[in-house]
Structures are given as structure tokens and as C-alpha cells.
C-alpha positions in Angstrom: -14.2 9.2 14.3 -13.5 5.5 14.0 -15.8 4.4 16.7 -16.3 0.9 15.2 -12.7 0.2 16.3 -13.4 1.0 19.9 -13.6 -1.8 22.5 -17.0 -3.0 23.6 -16.5 -1.3 27.0 -16.0 2.1 25.2 -18.9 1.5 22.9 -21.2 0.9 25.9 -19.9 4.0 27.6 -20.3 6.2 24.6 -23.8 4.9 24.0 -24.8 5.6 27.6 -23.3 9.2 27.4 -25.2 9.9 24.2 -28.5 8.9 25.8 -27.8 10.8 29.0 -26.7 14.0 27.2 -29.6 13.9 24.8 -32.1 13.2 27.6 -30.8 16.1 29.7 -31.2 18.5 26.8 -34.6 17.2 26.0 -35.7 17.4 29.6 -35.2 21.2 29.6 -37.0 21.5 26.2 -39.8 19.1 26.8 -42.3 21.9 27.5 -41.7 23.3 24.1 -41.4 20.1 22.0 -43.5 17.7 23.9 -42.6 14.3 25.3 -43.7 12.5 22.1 -41.1 14.4 20.0 -38.5 13.3 22.6 -39.2 9.7 21.5 -38.2 10.6 17.9 -35.0 12.3 19.1 -34.0 9.3 21.2 -34.8 7.0 18.3 -32.5 9.1 16.2 -29.7 8.5 18.8 -30.4 4.8 18.7 -30.1 4.8 14.9 -26.8 6.7 15.2 -25.3 4.2 17.6 -26.6 1.4 15.3 -24.6 2.9 12.5 -21.4 3.2 14.6 -21.4 0.3 17.0 -21.7 -3.4 17.4 -25.1 -5.1 18.1 -24.9 -5.4 21.9 -24.1 -1.7 22.6 -26.9 -0.8 20.3 -29.4 -3.1 22.0 -28.2 -1.5 25.3 -28.9 1.9 23.8 -32.4 0.9 22.6 -33.3 -0.6 26.0 -31.9 2.3 28.0 -33.5 5.0 25.9 -36.9 3.3 26.3 -36.6 3.3 30.1 -35.3 6.9 30.2 -38.2 8.1 28.0 -40.7 6.3 30.3 -39.2 7.5 33.6 -38.4 11.1 32.7 -40.9 12.1 30.0 -44.1 9.9 29.9 -46.6 11.3 32.5 -46.5 10.7 35.4 -42.8 11.5 35.3 -40.1 10.0 37.7 -41.9 6.7 37.7 -42.2 3.7 35.4 -46.0 3.9 35.6 -47.7 4.8 32.4 -50.8 7.0 32.9 -52.9 6.3 29.8 -53.4 3.3 27.5 -52.4 5.5 24.6 -49.0 6.3 26.2 -48.6 2.6 27.1 -49.1 1.7 23.5 -46.6 4.4 22.4 -44.1 3.1 24.9 -44.5 -0.4 23.6 -44.2 0.7 20.0 -41.1 2.8 20.9 -39.5 -0.2 22.5 -40.2 -2.5 19.6 -39.2 0.0 16.9 -35.9 0.8 18.8 -35.1 -3.0 18.9 -36.1 -3.6 15.3 -34.0 -0.6 14.2 -31.0 -1.9 16.1 -31.2 -5.4 14.7 -31.9 -4.2 11.1 -29.0 -1.8 11.1 -26.8 -4.5 12.4 -28.0 -6.9 9.7 -27.4 -4.2 7.0 -23.9 -3.6 8.3 -23.2 -7.4 8.3 -24.5 -7.7 4.8 -22.3 -4.8 3.6 -19.3 -6.3 5.3 -20.0 -9.7 3.7 -20.3 -7.9 0.3 -17.0 -6.2 0.8 -15.3 -9.4 1.8 -16.7 -11.2 -1.2 -15.6 -8.3 -3.5 -12.1 -8.3 -2.0 -12.0 -12.1 -2.4 -12.9 -11.8 -6.1 -10.3 -9.0 -6.6 -7.7 -11.2 -4.8 -8.5 -14.2 -7.1 -8.3 -12.0 -10.2 -5.1 -10.4 -9.0 -3.4 -13.8 -8.3 -4.6 -15.1 -11.6 -2.9 -12.1 -13.3 0.2 -12.7 -11.2 0.4 -16.4 -12.1 -0.1 -15.6 -15.8 2.6 -12.9 -15.6 5.0 -15.2 -13.7 4.4 -18.1 -16.1 5.4 -15.8 -18.9 8.3 -14.2 -17.0 9.8 -17.6 -16.0 8.9 -19.6 -19.1 10.5 -17.2 -21.6 14.0 -17.1 -20.1 13.9 -20.9 -19.3 12.9 -21.6 -23.0 15.7 -19.4 -24.1 18.3 -21.1 -21.9 17.1 -24.6 -23.0 17.1 -23.7 -26.7 20.5 -22.1 -26.6 22.0 -25.1 -24.7 20.4 -27.6 -27.1 21.9 -25.7 -30.0 25.3 -25.6 -28.5 25.3 -29.3 -27.6 23.9 -30.4 -31.0 27.0 -31.9 -32.7 25.4 -31.8 -36.1 25.2 -28.0 -35.9 28.5 -26.3 -36.7 28.6 -23.0 -34.9 31.1 -20.3 -35.4 32.7 -18.7 -32.4 30.6 -15.6 -33.0 27.4 -17.6 -32.9 28.5 -19.3 -29.7 29.2 -16.0 -28.1 25.7 -14.9 -29.2 24.1 -17.9 -27.6 26.1 -17.5 -24.4 25.0 -13.9 -24.3 21.4 -15.0 -24.6 21.8 -17.5 -21.8 23.4 -14.8 -19.6 20.5 -12.3 -20.3 18.0 -15.0 -19.5 19.7 -16.0 -16.3 19.8 -12.4 -15.2 16.1 -12.1 -16.0 15.3 -15.2 -14.0 17.5 -14.1 -11.1 15.7 -10.7 -11.0 12.3 -12.3 -10.8 13.3 -14.7 -8.0 14.9 -11.8 -6.1 11.8 -9.7 -6.4 9.6 -12.6 -5.2 11.8 -13.2 -2.2 12.0 -9.5 -1.4 8.2 -9.1 -1.5 7.9 -12.2 0.8 10.3 -10.5 3.3 8.4 -7.2 3.2 5.0 -8.9 3.8 6.4 -11.1 6.6 8.0 -8.0 8.2 11.3 -9.8 8.8 13.6 -7.3 7.3 16.7 -6.8 9.5 18.9 -4.0 8.5 22.6 -4.7 8.1 24.2 -1.3 8.2 27.8 -0.8 7.2 30.0 1.8 5.6 29.7 1.8 1.8 31.2 3.7 -1.1 28.1 4.8 -2.9 30.0 5.7 -6.1 31.3 2.1 -6.3 27.9 0.7 -5.5 26.3 2.6 -8.5 29.1 1.4 -10.8 28.4 -2.2 -9.6 24.7 -1.9 -10.4 25.4 -0.3 -13.8 27.8 -3.1 -14.7 25.0 -5.7 -14.2 23.1 -3.9 -16.9 25.9 -4.5 -19.5 23.5 -6.8 -21.5 21.5 -3.7 -22.4 24.4 -1.4 -23.1 23.8 -1.3 -26.9 20.2 -0.2 -26.4 20.5 2.4 -23.6 22.9 5.0 -22.3 23.4 5.1 -18.6 25.2 8.2 -17.4 26.7 8.5 -14.0 29.3 11.0 -13.0 30.7 10.1 -9.6 31.1 12.7 -6.9 34.7 12.3 -5.7 33.9 14.3 -2.5 31.0 12.0 -1.5 31.7 10.6 2.0 31.4 7.0 3.1 27.7 6.4 4.1 26.4 3.9 6.6 23.6 2.0 4.9 22.4 -1.5 4.1 24.2 -2.3 0.9 21.9 -5.2 -0.2 18.8 -3.0 0.2 20.3 -0.1 -1.6 21.3 -2.3 -4.5 17.7 -3.6 -4.7 16.3 0.0 -4.6 18.6 1.5 -7.2 18.6 -1.7 -9.3 14.9 -2.0 -9.5 14.4 1.6 -10.5 17.1 1.3 -13.1 15.6 -2.0 -14.3 12.2 -0.4 -14.6 13.6 2.3 -16.8 15.4 -0.2 -19.0 12.3 -2.3 -19.4 9.7 0.4 -20.0 11.5 3.1 -22.0 12.2 3.2 -25.7 15.5 2.1 -27.2 18.3 4.8 -27.1 16.9 6.3 -23.9 19.4 8.2 -21.8 19.2 7.4 -18.1 21.1 9.7 -15.7 22.0 8.8 -12.1 23.3 11.2 -9.5 24.0 10.9 -5.8 24.3 13.8 -3.3 24.0 14.7 0.4 21.3 17.0 1.6 21.6 17.6 5.3 21.5 14.2 6.9 19.9 12.5 3.8 21.5 10.6 1.0 19.6 11.6 -2.2 19.6 9.4 -5.2 18.1 10.8 -8.4 17.4 8.6 -11.4 16.1 10.4 -14.5 15.3 9.4 -18.1 14.2 11.1 -21.3 11.6 8.4 -22.2 7.9 8.5 -22.4 7.1 9.3 -18.7 4.1 8.1 -16.8 0.4 8.9 -17.4 -0.4 11.6 -14.8 -3.4 9.8 -13.4 -1.3 6.6 -12.8 1.7 8.1 -11.0 0.0 7.6 -7.6 -0.4 3.9 -8.3 3.0 2.8 -9.6 4.3 1.9 -6.2 1.3 -0.4 -5.5 2.0 -4.1 -5.4 1.6 -6.0 -8.7 0.4 -2.7 -10.4 1.4 -2.4 -14.1 0.7 0.6 -16.2 -2.2 0.4 -18.7 -0.9 -0.5 -22.2 2.5 -1.2 -20.8 4.9 -3.5 -22.7 4.8 -7.2 -21.9 7.0 -8.4 -19.1 7.4 -7.7 -15.4 5.2 -8.6 -12.5 4.7 -5.1 -11.0 6.8 -5.9 -8.0 9.9 -3.9 -8.6 8.8 -0.4 -7.6 6.6 -1.7 -4.8 9.7 -3.4 -3.3 11.7 -0.1 -3.7 9.1 1.8 -1.7 9.0 -0.9 1.0 12.8 -1.0 1.3 13.1 2.8 1.3 10.5 3.0 4.1 12.3 0.3 6.0 15.4 2.5 5.9 13.3 5.5 7.2 13.3 7.3 3.8 11.0 8.5 1.1 10.7 7.9 -2.6 9.1 10.3 -5.1 8.2 10.1 -8.7 7.4 13.0 -11.2 7.4 13.5 -14.9 9.9 15.8 -16.5 8.7 18.8 -18.4 10.7 17.8 -21.5 9.7 14.2 -21.4 10.6 11.2 -19.3 10.4 10.7 -15.5 12.5 11.2 -12.4 12.7 9.1 -9.3 14.1 10.7 -6.2 15.1 8.6 -3.2 15.9 10.4 0.1 17.2 8.2 2.9 18.6 9.4 6.3 22.2 8.3 6.7 25.1 8.4 9.0 28.0 10.2 7.3 31.6 9.2 8.0 33.3 11.9 10.0 36.7 10.7 8.6 35.7 11.8 5.2 34.5 15.2 6.4 37.8 15.7 8.2 39.7 14.9 5.1 37.6 17.2 2.9 38.2 20.1 5.3 
């Protein structure tokens, strides 16, 4: 029960109810346990409220419990008069202990809260240092490649063959693609955190969309094999094309970046009820079982992973999939590699269904 999130009014009410219920129960048992034992039970209730609530409801609980104990349990009962000096001393001690207990518990909670805040601050600083280091590498490397290639091409003293020029142009293209991907990811994460994503739903040909994404990966075509067999019967689907390109593109890019050369990546699209299901599978190394639950966390990178990447790609995928009302799943394959499954509810074109029939 997350009582610490209750309003002050509710905290006061719950504190009062706890004292009343406890007092009623103790009133019927006082002949068996004695009124001094009732003081210990009420102190326990005050300690409980001190753990759960803010300082003012706890002080209210301490003050109220002291008055209740005096009025209903200390002889003579039903009066605030205290019969003996011993009982008067006990009542004073109860009142002081209840107040000290309330204040101490509040101070302990405040200290623990400050410790958590400090710990989170240190983690945040460490995280952003890691991000800056990663970003500096991710941005510096392609920029250096572009500058170096352009300087070589512009150097008149260097006689380059057409083949060498094509190689340099290819390096520039790859570097630009890498830069563009990092900028897209940073902008996407900013949109997700700001909560300003506005869906732009339109009818799309998903087969054509997959081919478009694969074409953007031509710079890696000699290192990897991407297999996609289009389903000619796949109907037009109403989705946000930009978000879907980001989702599929980031998963594919993650596979290209973190699997061995010559890995085979298979993509398939199907309709399951009212969901569009995209499956992206590879025969690479897979994920460590104890880290599968963390791969969608922001800025998370697998232990001992290859250099490169900021850990944003899969986190963005999860954010966009959820923005579209869908789910994303990850599992390792029995024979090696991993499989991502994205299921997103879609509106299916009735025109296509009529044509199929």
C-alpha cells in the first residue's frame, strides 16, 4: 500500500482510524493485558504511521494516542485526571517517547531520501559522462573520416584512380549515414522524453517500407545477408510510416552493428488478428540471458559489447512501439542468434481484403 503518496488529508484520516480501531480493541482487552501494555501497543501504531506518513500526521497520531490512552485507560478512566504520580510520570514519558519516535523516524526517512537523491545524482553524472564519451566517439569518428576523405580528394598532388575515388566516396557515404543515424536517435529520444509524439497515420505498403529500409543498409551488403520475402497478399496498413521506419531500422541497425560478419538477418511481416507482426531474426551470438531484460533501457549497452553506439536505438524502438499501442519482445534462438518480435495494432484496408476474396 503506497500510503506515502496519499494526500495529507487522507494521511490524517488513516492515522485517526488506526488509533480509534486499536483503542477499541484494546478497550475490550484491557482487563487481560493491563493499561500499561496498551501504551506499548499504541506506541507501535505511532511507529507504524511514522514509517508510512509525513511528519504532521505522525505528530497528530502521537498526540492523539497519548490523549486516548489517558482518557480511556489510565485510572480513573473517562477523565483526563491522572490518579497517581507513577501514572502521571508514565503518561509524560509516553507523550515524550511518542513525539521523539515520530521526529526520529521522520529524520531517518529524510536522511534515506537524501541518500537516494545523492546516489541517483551520482548515477546520473556517471551516466551522462558515459554518454558524452560515447557520443564524442560516435560523432568524431565519422567526421574525421569525412574530413580525411575530402582532403585526399581535394589534394591535387595526389593522383587518384577512379576506383580509389569511389572508395573514398563510399567511406563518406557510410560516415554520413552513421552521423545521420546518431542525430536521428538523439532527436527521437528527445521527442519521447518530452512526450510530444504526434502520430501521423496513413496507409502504407509494408513490403515497400521494408525494402526501403534494407536499401539504406547497402553499405553493409558485402558483410551481411538480409533476407526478406515479401507477402504479396499483405494488405495496406494504416500506420505512422516515420515511426515504423525508425522501429524496424533501429532493430536492423542493432543487428548489423553487434553481430559477426556474414550473419544472416531474416525479416518477415504478417497479420495476426488485428496486429501487424514484424519478426527480425539473426543467427549471430544472441544476448546474455541475464541482460535480455535490460536491452530496452535508455543508454544501456551490453557488457563487453563492441565499440560504437550510444544505447539509444532499442530504447527508442520500445518507446515508439508503445506510442503506437503495441509491444516488443526479444528472445534468443535455440540454434544461436536472437529474434525481435514487434506486434502493433493496425487498421487493415478493407479494399485489399475484398480483392483477396
